[in-house]
N, C-alpha and C positions, 0 to 999 in steps of 0.2 A: 273585277270584284263587284259583289252585289250584296246589299244589306236591306233589311226591313227597318223602317223608321215609322213607328206606329202602324198605320195601314198602307203606307207608301213603300214601294220598292225603289231603292236608290242604287244606281249602277254607274261605274266609271272605270277607266283604265289605270287611275292613279289615286292616291289619297287626296291630292289637291283637287282633282276632278270630282271626287266624291263629295268633298266639302262644298265645292261650287254647286253641285246638283242639289245638295241639301239646302243651300242658301236660296236657290231658285224656288224650291218647293215652299219655303217659309216666307217668301217676300210679301205675301198677302197679309200675314199677321205679325211679321217681324221684319219690316223694311230696314235694310242696312245698306250702306254704301260700299262696303268692302268685305272680303272674305274674313280678314282679321277681326273686323268689328262684329261680324256674324258669330265667329267662334267665341269671342269674348262674351257677347250677350247670351248666347246659348249656354255657355259654361256657367255663367252667373245664375241663370234660371235653374239649371240642373242642380247646382249647389243648394239653392233655396228650397227646391222641391225634394231632393233626395239626400242632401248632406254630402254628396260625393264631390270631390275636387276634380275638375277636368282641366288638363293642361291645354294651353292654347299656343305654345311656342312653335308647334309645327302641325301640319294637317295629319301626319302619321300618328303623333302622340294624341291629338284630339280624337281621332277615330278610334284608336286603341283604347283610350279611357272610356269612350262611350260604349264600346263593346263590353269592356270589363264590368261596367255597372248596369248593363242590360238595356240601355236605351237604343242601341243599334244591335240588331240580331243578324247573324250570317244565314 
């Protein structure tokens, strides 16, 4: 699977892998210690900026919600 996140292309074989790659890209401006923490922080920022609620209970739901609200593009 491959998605666009802003100007970056993010690719992985699984939803967990995709979120891990997203986390790596953002380490410079959003350092976090775990993938769960990254998803939570990212979801909070998205809600503040767009009003969209992003689920963080699984990588699949997280990615799906980001696609629905247009933050990730296939």
